[in-house]
N, C-alpha and C positions, 0 to 999 in steps of 0.2 A: 493405763499401763498393761503392758502386753505382758502375759504370763507365760514363763518359763517352761519348756517342758520338763516332765515329772521324770526322775532317771530312776531306773530299777535299782532296789538296792544290792543285787548281785549281777553289777555291770559286764562283769567278765565269766559268769558262770553259765553253762548252756542249762537248758531245760531238763534234762536227765540227773545233771548234779544239783540242781536244786530241787527237783523232788525226792532226790536220795537225802538230802540235807533236812529237807521237811519231815519226810521219814523218821531219820536218825532222832531229830529234835522232839518228834512227837514221843518217841519212846523213851527219851533222856530221862523224864521225871521218874517213871518206872524204874529205871536200871538203877537210877541212884537210891530210889526207896531199897530196892533188893538189897544192894549192897551195904547200905546202912543197917539194916535188919541183920545181915550177915556178921557184921562186924559187931552190932550192940549183943548179938546172941552168946557170945565167949566160944563159936564152934572150933572145931582145932584147924589146923592148918590145911590139911588135906581137905576138910569138908569145906572149908571157905573157899580153896581154889578151884575145887569141882564144881561147886554150885556158881561160882563167879564167871568161869568160863561159859556155864551152860546158859547164864542169862546174857553174856556177851553175843554167844551163838542165837539167840533166839532174837535178841535184838537187831543183829546185825542181818540175821536171814529173813525178818520181817520186813525189814527197810528195804533189802535188795527185791525181795518179793514184789512188794507195793510198787516200786519203781518199775519193775518189769509190768505190771498188769497196768501201769498208766501208760508207759512209753511203748510199748508193743503194739497195742491197737493203734495209737497215733502214727507209729511206722506203717503198719498195714494199711491205714487209710492214705498216707501219702504216698505208697507205692500205687495203690488204687488210683491216685488222682494223676500221678505220673504218668500211669499207662492208659489213662483217658486222654493226657495229654498229646500223646505220641500215639493216638489212633488207635490204640489196642483196647477194643472195648469187650475181648472174651474172658478178662480178667473178674472173678467174683469173691466177694468176702463171705467168711464163714460167720456164724454166730448172730446174724442180723435178725431182729426183732424189734418191738414196738413198744418192749416192757422196760426198757432202761433208755437214757440219753443216748449212750454208745452205740447199742443195739439199734436205735433210731437211726444216728447219724449214717451206719453202716448199711442201713435198709435203704435211704435214698440215695448213698451213692451208687449201689448197684440199679436202683431205679433209674438215674441218671446215666450209667452204663447202656443197658438196655436201651433207653430211648436215642443214645446217641448214634447207637448200633444200627436201630431202624433208619434214623435220619440219613445215615450215612448209604445205609444199601439202597435207600429211596434216590439219593442223589446219585450213585452210581448207575441205578437202571436208568433213571432219566437223562443221565449223561450218555449211557451207551444207545438207547433209544434216539438220541438227539445226534449223534455220530451216523448213527446207521441212517437215519433221514437224511443228513446232511450229504453224506456217500452216494446214496442211492438218486436223489432227486439230479434233474439234468440241467442245474442251475449252477453257475460259478459263485461260490461263496469266499470271500476273502475277508479278514480282520487284521488291522492295520494298529499299532500302537500309538502313542502320541508323537514318537521320533519317526513316524511312517514305516516302520518296520513290520514285515510281514511276519504274523504270528498264528495265524489259523489259514488253512486252505483245505479244500473237500476235494473230493475226486474230479469233479467237472472242471474244479480251476487248474488241476496239474494238467488236465487234458488240454485245456485252453491254453495255458503257459507253455505244455510241453516238457515240462521238467517235473519230477517228483517231489513228494513235500518236504522231504527232509532236506534238499538242496533248495526250496525255496524260502523256508522260515529263516527269518532273519536278513531277509534281502529286503533292500528299499523299495518303495513303490517307482521310484525312477527306475531302477535297475530292472524290473519286470514288466514295465511298458505301461504302467496304471496311473502313475502321478498325473498326468494331463485329464485322464478320464475323472479322478478324484476331484480336481480343481476346477473343472468344468460345471458349468451350473444347468448341462442340457440333459435331458430324458432320456434321450437316444443317441446313437453315435454309430455311424459307419466306419468302421475301421477292421484291421487283419492282425490275428494273432497268430504265434507258431502252431496253434492247435486248430485255427479256422478263422474265416472271415465272413463278414456278414453286417447286420443291425443289429445292435446291441441294444434293450434298454437297460437303464441305468437306474439303481435304486440305493441310497445312502442312508445310514442311520448311526447312532452313534452308542455305545453301551459301556458301563465300568467292570472291570476285573480287576479284583485285588486293590481297591480304591484308585487304579489307575484308567484313565478315558481310552477307550480304542472307537476306530472309525471301522464300520460294517458296511463292504462293498459288496452289493449282488450284481450278477451282470447275467442276464437271459436273452437268448437270441431268437429274437422276433421276426427272422428273414423266412421262416416258414409259413409262419403267422400270417404274416401280411401277404406272402404269395398265395396263401389260399383265400384271402379276404379279395385280394386282388382279383382272383379267378371266378369268385363267387360274384363281385361286382361287374365283370365283365358277362358272366352268363346272364346277370338280371337285365344288364343293359341291353343283350343281345335280345332277350326275349322281348323287353318293351319294344325295342324299334322294329324286330320282325312283327311283332303284334300289329303295331301301328302302319308299319310301311306294308303289309299282307290287307289292313283293312281298306288303306286306297287303292294298292295295285288289284285287288280281285274286282272292284267293280268296273274300275278303269280298264281293265282287259275285257270284262263281258261286255260293256258298252263298246268298245273297241272292234271286238268281234262282232255285234250286230251291225255297226256302221258299215264294217266291210262288207258284211252278208248283202247289206240296203244297196250299196254302192255296185255290187255286183250282179244285183238283178235288174233284167230286162224284160219289159219295158219298166222305167222307174215308176213307183207309185205317185198320185198326184201330192201328197203329203210327205214326200221323202225329204226335201228340204227342210222343213220344218223338223222332222224326227233328226236329222243329220246336226240340226243346229242346237236342238235339244240334247242330245247325246254331247256335242263338245263342249257345251257349257256345264254339264256333269263333270266331264274330265277334267275341265279348267277349275272349276271348284274342289275336286278332290285334290287336284296338284295344289291348289292353294292352301288347303289345309294340309297336308303334307309338308309344305313349305314352312307353314307357321308352326307346326309341330318341331321341325328340326331348329327352327330360330328360338323356340322356347328352350329346347336342350342345349344350343350353344349358349344361351343366356344364362342356365344354370351351372355349365359346366366352365366359363370363364369370368367368373367373379372375381373382380378386383381386389387388390389389397386394400385394408381401409387407410384412408386419408385422414390421420386423427386429429381432433381440434377439441374447443371447448364448446360442450353443448349442454344449453342450461336444461333441466328436465322438464321445469313446468311449462317453458316456451315450447319445446320441442312436442308436449303431449297436448297441448291446446292446439299447437297448429295442426297436427294430423286429425285430432277429434274434429275440428272446426272443417274439414273437407269432407266429413260424412252428413250427408243432407236428408237420405232418406229414412233418417230415425236420430231424435236427440240422444245422444250418447254421455250417459253420466260420468263426472270427474269427482275421484275421490283426492284431494291434494295431500301430498305428502310433504317431506321437508325441503326447502328450497337448496338444491344443491346441482352441481356440475358434474359430467363425466369427459375422459379424454375418447373420444369414438368418430368415427365416419357421419356427420350428419346425415348426410343423403341415402346412405346404406339403412340407418336407424329408421329414418322417416319411411322407407321402402318397406322393412319390417313391420313396422306396427301400423302402415296402413293394410297391408294384409291380415294382421290379427284384427283389427278393428273392422273389416269389411266383411270377414269371417263370422266373427260375434253379430253383426247387425243381419247377414244373411239369414243365421240360425234364430236369431229373435223374430224378424219377420214372418217367420213360419207359424210362429205358436202366438203372435202379439206381444212378446215380451220384451223385456228391456236389455240394453247392454249396458257395461259402464269401465271406467281404467281407473287405477289406482298405482301407487307406487309409495315405496317406503325403504329405508335403510336398514340392513341387517347384518352383522359380521361382517363388515366391509365390503358389501354388495349392493348394489341397486337392484331392488326387485320390482318389476312393473308387471301387474296383473290384469288380464283383459279377460271379464266374465259376462257370460250372457244367459239368458234364459229360454234358449230354445230347447229343443228335445235331445241334445244329447247326442253321442257318438256312438254307435252299435258296435263299431271294428276300431280300437285305437291301435291296432298292432300295424297297421298298413298307413299311419298317419305320415310319416315322414317317408313312404317309398315315393321316388319321383314318379310322375304323372299318374299317379293313383289318385281319384277323385271319384267324390258320390255326387257331384253337381254336374247338373245336364250340360252346362257350358263352362265346366272347369277344366283348367288346362293339368292339375293336378303336381304344378310347380310351384306354389304359393309357399307351403309351410316347409318343403323340402329347402327353398331358398331360404326361408326366415332363419330355419336352424343354421343353415350355411353360414350366414351373417352373424348370428350369435355366436358361433364357435370360431368367427375370424377375429372376434372381440374379445377370444377367451371367456367367452360367456356359454349359458346354458339356455335351452329352450325345452319345455315340458307341456304337453297339452294331455288333458284330462277331464273325466266327467264331473262333475261337481259335487260334493257330499250332501252338502245342505240341502240341496233343491235341484231341479232337473236344469241341466245347461253345460257349458263348456268353462273350463278354467284354463288359459294360456297364463303359462309364468316364465316371465324372460328376467334372468340374472345375469349382470353385468359387474366386473368390478370396478371399485370406485378410484382405483392408482392407477 
């Protein structure tokens, strides 16, 4: 059976009145005894009334004094807590001390006020720093509430939208031209705003403020960065092409000059025809080499988009490893899984990695191996060798850079391009457990 709540004996009396009544009740027995003694003592009426009034004055005086001693500190404590609730942390109580319960309560309330004051100052300083950073960075920051209303915008956002923050706050994402960007799943977008046009990198995240969900949208202009990277790419390309073309044109020019001198010489030497033939063969050879170089570059620049299909990983690895006949390549089998990818491009990628591993292993008499596994929603294929390692890893993926006498310098660059076309990554680094190289290919499983 559920117990009924216990009612107070004074349901309609306040705390102050209850304290006063309790004080009066505590002094009532003494007052009655005093009046009884006055009556029994057969004193005169003047004495009886005088001492009776004194007894009543002392009785009521001490009762009201006791009420004030109890109620006044509680009122002070209530005022202190109300001030803290309103955010006023400057008020302090007097008479704090640890020698009694009331002083200890005042001491703790004062300590709470100091702590809240320090925390508020820290929060205000942090907010000021955050606002300053947001206003100074050259990135547009927008915060929208759950109704897609703009609640926060920095100076870069104001410049981008061409309006001050006071007019922008409360506007819908559609009215400021950001609704489509927030709904799209793209990471970059080419679009124009009142404050400028170009290519923008989009970053989105969520946060909660006041218990309400908000969307954070960050737009950064990457046009200048892309132009600088494009300029650097063109400069590297021109340096590579100039180097290779000059390497071929210099001997061609020299030999052509020698052949011209030989033809103008009269009388002609007996072996002039043989020298002419040899010179023409050299010119033809260098021309063929230059043509092969340009064909290699065209192959790297015109990689087609992947034609995705189901690729069983086990069959893919075993098929590529079987193509290498110079050295047995070990296979550490992983789980039977399939991926959606372009099988021909993956074959070319893995063939290059296995060939590089075998080339390195043959120089030291070591071995090479391939393994794969699944980790965090990705397929990881690792090709290891026991070769001498790589002395310069910074230029591994630079097109046409090679350390092999007969290398073209496009193998690893082409491999990384194929991996990135499949939304994957390729890393090549020296092994940490022993000498050799480890190439790690990561491809998404979905």
